[in-house]
MIBA-298714 format. One line per 4 residues: their letters; for each residue x, y, z of N, C-alpha, C. Coordinates in Angstrom, 1 decimal. Example, Ala and Ser with C-alpha at 12.3 -4.5 7.8 and 13.67 -1.06 7.14 Angstrom:
2
as) 13.2:-5.7:7.8:12.3:-4.5:7.8:13.2:-3.3:7.8 | 12.8:-2.2:7.1:13.7:-1.1:7.1:12.9:0.0:7.9 .
//
This chain:
127
mras) -16.6:22.9:-1.1:-15.7:22.1:-0.2:-14.9:20.9:-1.2 | -13.7:20.9:-1.0:-13.0:19.9:-1.8:-13.0:18.4:-1.1 | -13.2:17.7:-2.2:-13.1:16.2:-1.7:-11.6:15.7:-1.3 | -11.8:14.9:-0.5:-10.3:14.4:-0.1:-9.8:13.3:-1.1 .
atql) -8.6:12.8:-0.9:-8.0:11.7:-1.9:-9.1:10.5:-1.7 | -9.2:10.3:-0.4:-10.1:8.9:0.0:-11.3:9.0:-0.5 | -12.1:10.3:-0.4:-13.4:10.4:-0.9:-13.4:10.3:-2.4 | -12.5:10.9:-3.2:-12.5:10.8:-4.4:-12.5:9.3:-5.0 .
arsl) -11.5:8.6:-4.3:-11.2:7.3:-4.8:-12.5:6.3:-4.3 | -13.3:6.7:-3.3:-14.4:5.8:-2.8:-15.6:6.2:-4.0 | -15.5:7.4:-4.1:-16.6:7.8:-5.3:-16.5:7.1:-6.6 | -15.2:7.0:-7.1:-14.9:6.2:-8.2:-15.1:4.8:-8.1 .
yvsl) -14.9:4.2:-6.8:-15.1:2.8:-6.8:-16.4:2.5:-6.7 | -17.3:3.4:-6.0:-18.9:3.2:-5.8:-19.4:3.1:-7.3 | -18.9:4.2:-8.2:-19.5:4.4:-9.5:-19.3:3.2:-10.3 | -17.9:2.7:-10.2:-17.5:1.6:-11.0:-18.6:0.4:-10.6 .
aasa) -18.8:0.1:-9.2:-19.4:-1.1:-8.9:-20.7:-1.1:-9.2 | -21.3:0.1:-9.4:-22.8:0.3:-9.5:-23.1:0.3:-11.1 | -22.2:0.5:-11.9:-22.3:0.9:-13.3:-22.4:-0.4:-14.1 | -23.0:-0.4:-15.2:-22.9:-1.3:-16.2:-21.4:-1.4:-16.9 .
paaq) -21.0:-2.6:-16.9:-19.7:-2.7:-17.8:-19.3:-1.8:-18.9 | -20.3:-1.5:-19.6:-20.0:-0.8:-20.8:-19.7:0.6:-20.5 | -20.2:1.3:-19.3:-19.9:2.4:-18.7:-18.6:2.7:-18.1 | -18.0:1.7:-17.6:-16.9:1.6:-16.7:-15.8:2.3:-17.6 .
peli) -15.3:2.1:-18.6:-14.3:2.6:-19.5:-14.2:4.1:-19.2 | -15.5:4.8:-19.5:-15.6:6.3:-19.5:-15.5:6.7:-18.0 | -15.8:6.0:-17.1:-15.7:6.4:-15.7:-14.2:6.5:-15.3 | -13.5:5.5:-15.9:-12.0:5.4:-15.6:-11.2:6.4:-16.3 .
rafl) -11.6:6.6:-17.5:-10.9:7.9:-18.3:-11.2:9.2:-17.5 | -12.4:9.4:-17.2:-12.5:10.7:-16.2:-11.7:10.7:-15.1 | -11.7:9.6:-14.4:-11.0:9.4:-13.2:-9.4:9.9:-13.4 | -8.9:9.2:-14.3:-7.7:9.4:-14.9:-7.3:10.8:-15.2 .
kkla) -8.3:11.6:-15.8:-8.2:12.9:-16.4:-8.0:13.6:-15.1 | -9.0:13.4:-14.1:-9.0:14.1:-12.9:-7.5:14.0:-12.0 | -6.9:12.8:-12.1:-5.6:12.5:-11.6:-4.5:13.1:-12.3 | -4.6:13.3:-13.8:-3.6:14.2:-14.5:-3.6:15.6:-14.1 .
larr) -4.7:16.1:-13.8:-4.9:17.4:-13.8:-4.6:17.9:-12.3 | -4.6:16.9:-11.3:-4.1:17.2:-10.0:-2.8:17.8:-10.1 | -2.5:18.9:-9.2:-1.3:19.6:-9.3:0.0:19.1:-8.6 | -0.7:18.3:-7.4:0.1:17.6:-6.4:0.5:16.2:-6.6 .
gawr) 1.6:15.9:-6.8:2.2:14.3:-6.9:1.7:13.6:-5.8 | 1.9:13.9:-4.6:1.5:13.6:-3.3:0.0:13.1:-3.3 | -0.8:14.1:-3.7:-2.4:13.9:-3.8:-2.5:12.7:-4.7 | -1.9:12.8:-6.0:-2.1:11.8:-6.8:-2.0:10.3:-6.2 .
sril) -1.0:10.2:-5.7:-0.5:9.0:-5.1:-1.4:8.6:-3.7 | -1.9:9.5:-3.0:-3.0:9.1:-2.1:-4.2:8.7:-2.7 | -4.5:9.3:-3.6:-6.0:8.8:-4.5:-5.6:7.4:-5.0 | -4.5:7.4:-5.5:-4.3:5.6:-6.0:-4.1:4.8:-4.9 .
daft) -3.5:5.2:-3.9:-3.3:4.4:-2.7:-4.7:3.9:-2.0 | -5.6:5.0:-1.9:-6.9:4.9:-1.5:-7.9:3.9:-2.3 | -7.7:4.1:-3.7:-8.4:3.2:-4.4:-8.0:1.8:-4.4 | -6.7:1.6:-4.3:-6.2:0.2:-4.4:-6.6:-0.5:-2.9 .
nlal) -6.6:0.4:-1.8:-7.0:-0.2:-0.5:-8.5:-0.5:-0.6 | -9.5:0.3:-1.3:-10.9:-0.1:-1.5:-11.1:-1.2:-2.3 | -10.4:-1.4:-3.5:-10.5:-2.4:-4.3:-10.1:-3.9:-3.6 | -9.0:-3.8:-2.8:-8.5:-4.9:-2.0:-9.6:-5.2:-1.0 .
aaeg) -10.0:-4.1:-0.2:-10.9:-4.7:0.8:-12.2:-5.1:0.2 | -12.6:-4.7:-1.0:-13.9:-5.4:-1.6:-13.7:-6.8:-1.8 | -12.2:-7.3:-2.1:-12.0:-8.6:-2.3:-11.7:-9.4:-1.1 | -11.8:-8.6:0.1:-11.5:-9.2:1.3:-10.0:-9.3:1.8 .
ksrg) -9.3:-8.6:1.1:-7.6:-8.5:1.2:-7.3:-7.1:2.0 | -6.2:-7.2:2.5:-5.5:-5.8:2.9:-4.1:-5.8:2.0 | -3.7:-4.7:2.4:-2.4:-4.3:1.7:-1.3:-4.2:2.6 | -0.2:-4.8:2.3:1.1:-4.7:3.3:2.3:-4.4:2.5 .
tvrt) 3.4:-4.0:3.3:4.6:-3.6:2.8:5.8:-4.5:3.7 | 6.6:-4.9:2.7:7.7:-5.7:3.4:9.0:-5.1:2.8 | 9.8:-4.7:3.8:11.1:-3.9:3.6:12.1:-4.8:4.1 | 13.1:-5.3:3.3:14.3:-5.9:3.6:15.5:-5.3:3.5 .
asel) 16.6:-5.7:3.9:18.0:-5.0:3.5:18.4:-5.5:2.3 | 18.0:-6.6:1.8:18.3:-7.0:0.5:17.4:-7.8:-0.3 | 17.4:-7.9:-1.6:16.4:-8.2:-2.3:15.9:-9.8:-2.0 | 14.7:-10.1:-1.8:14.0:-11.1:-1.6:14.1:-12.1:-2.9 .
tpam) 14.3:-13.3:-2.9:14.2:-14.3:-3.9:12.8:-14.5:-4.3 | 12.5:-14.8:-5.5:11.0:-15.0:-6.0:10.3:-16.0:-5.2 | 11.1:-17.0:-4.7:10.6:-18.1:-4.0:10.3:-17.6:-2.4 | 11.1:-16.6:-1.9:10.7:-16.1:-0.7:9.4:-15.2:-0.8 .
rasl) 9.2:-14.3:-1.7:8.0:-13.6:-2.1:7.0:-14.4:-2.3 | 7.1:-15.2:-2.9:5.9:-16.3:-3.2:5.4:-17.0:-1.9 | 6.5:-17.4:-1.1:6.1:-18.0:0.1:5.4:-17.3:1.1 | 5.8:-15.9:1.2:5.1:-15.0:2.0:3.9:-14.7:1.5 .
qksk) 3.7:-14.5:0.3:2.4:-14.2:-0.3:1.3:-15.4:-0.1 | 1.9:-16.5:-0.2:1.1:-17.6:0.1:0.6:-17.9:1.6 | 1.6:-17.7:2.4:1.1:-17.7:3.8:0.2:-16.6:4.3 | 0.2:-15.7:3.8:-0.7:-14.5:3.9:-1.6:-14.1:2.9 .
sats) -2.3:-15.0:2.1:-3.2:-14.8:1.0:-4.2:-13.8:1.0 | -4.6:-13.5:2.3:-5.5:-12.3:2.5:-5.0:-10.7:2.3 | -3.4:-11.0:2.0:-2.7:-9.4:2.2:-2.2:-9.6:0.8 | -2.1:-8.4:0.1:-1.3:-8.2:-1.1:-0.1:-7.5:-0.6 .
fefa) 1.0:-7.9:-0.8:2.3:-7.3:-0.5:2.9:-6.4:-1.6 | 3.6:-5.6:-1.1:4.4:-4.8:-2.0:5.9:-4.9:-1.2 | 6.7:-5.2:-2.0:8.2:-5.6:-1.5:9.2:-4.2:-1.9 | 10.1:-3.9:-0.8:11.0:-2.9:-1.1:12.3:-3.3:-0.4 .
vdps) 13.4:-2.9:-1.1:14.6:-3.0:-0.5:15.1:-1.7:0.2 | 15.5:-1.7:1.4:16.0:-0.6:2.2:17.2:-1.1:2.9 | 18.4:-0.7:2.1:19.7:-1.1:2.9:20.0:-0.4:4.3 | 19.2:0.6:4.7:19.3:1.2:6.0:18.9:0.3:7.1 .
lvgg) 18.1:-0.8:6.9:17.8:-1.8:7.8:19.0:-2.6:8.3 | 20.0:-2.7:7.4:21.3:-3.5:7.8:20.9:-4.9:7.6 | 20.0:-5.6:8.1:19.5:-6.8:8.2:18.2:-7.1:8.5 | 17.7:-8.2:8.2:16.2:-8.7:8.6:15.3:-7.9:7.8 .
asvq) 14.0:-7.7:8.3:13.1:-7.1:7.4:12.1:-6.5:8.5 | 11.3:-5.5:7.8:10.1:-4.9:8.5:9.0:-5.1:7.7 | 7.7:-5.5:8.4:6.5:-5.9:7.8:5.4:-4.8:8.2 | 4.7:-4.2:7.5:3.6:-3.4:7.8:2.4:-3.8:7.3 .
vada) 1.3:-4.2:8.0:0.0:-4.2:7.2:-1.1:-3.5:8.1 | -1.7:-2.8:7.4:-2.7:-1.5:7.9:-1.7:-0.9:9.1 | -2.1:-0.8:10.2:-1.7:0.1:11.1:-0.4:-0.9:12.1 | -0.4:-2.1:11.8:0.3:-3.1:12.6:1.8:-3.1:11.9 .
vldg) 2.8:-2.9:12.5:4.2:-3.0:12.2:5.1:-4.0:13.0 | 5.8:-4.9:12.3:6.6:-5.9:12.9:7.8:-5.8:12.4 | 8.7:-5.0:13.1:10.1:-4.8:12.9:11.1:-5.7:13.4 | 11.6:-6.5:12.4:12.8:-7.5:12.8:13.9:-7.3:12.3 .
svqg) 14.3:-5.9:11.9:15.3:-5.6:11.3:16.4:-5.1:12.2 | 17.8:-5.3:11.9:18.9:-5.1:12.6:18.8:-3.5:13.3 | 18.3:-2.7:12.3:18.1:-1.2:12.7:17.4:-1.1:13.6 | 16.2:-1.8:13.6:15.1:-1.7:14.4:15.5:-2.0:15.8 .
rlne) 16.2:-3.1:15.9:16.8:-3.6:17.1:17.9:-2.7:17.8 | 18.6:-2.2:17.0:19.4:-1.0:17.4:18.8:0.1:18.1 | 17.8:0.5:17.5:16.9:1.8:17.9:16.4:1.4:19.3 | 15.8:0.3:19.4:15.3:-0.3:20.7:16.3:-0.5:21.7 .
lkka) 17.5:-0.8:21.4:18.7:-0.8:22.3:19.1:0.5:22.7 | 19.1:1.5:21.7:19.5:3.0:21.9:18.5:3.5:23.0 | 17.0:3.2:22.7:16.1:3.7:23.8:16.2:3.3:25.1 | 16.6:2.0:25.3:16.7:1.3:26.5:17.9:2.0:27.3 .
lvg) 18.9:2.3:26.6:20.2:2.6:27.2:20.1:4.1:27.5 | 19.6:5.0:26.7:19.6:6.5:26.6:18.3:6.9:27.4 | 17.2:6.2:27.4:16.0:6.4:28.1:15.1:7.1:27.3 .
//
């Protein structure tokens, strides 16, 4: 039976947490070798995403994505990160949003974009 991306990431994380610091570089090298040999790029990114989520969860944090129509200033990014210190945000520019922002943390999505509002209006009018 093949292990899923999440199972592989969890296995590495548990191994790292249980190992002596001197052994950790070898575990990381083995993990990176396994990633390099993975044939599917999407599979690699899922493993890395799962590992990142596990590491953040161990620190009591979650991961979120903020998509905006235009680039946020460093001050805006810092302000958002400071207001939600238990969340590690990734920021992306998505011109298709037209304006505003869309924020996703775990399964929760808050869409305050112009495109999101237009989609809601379209649903209301068309049914």
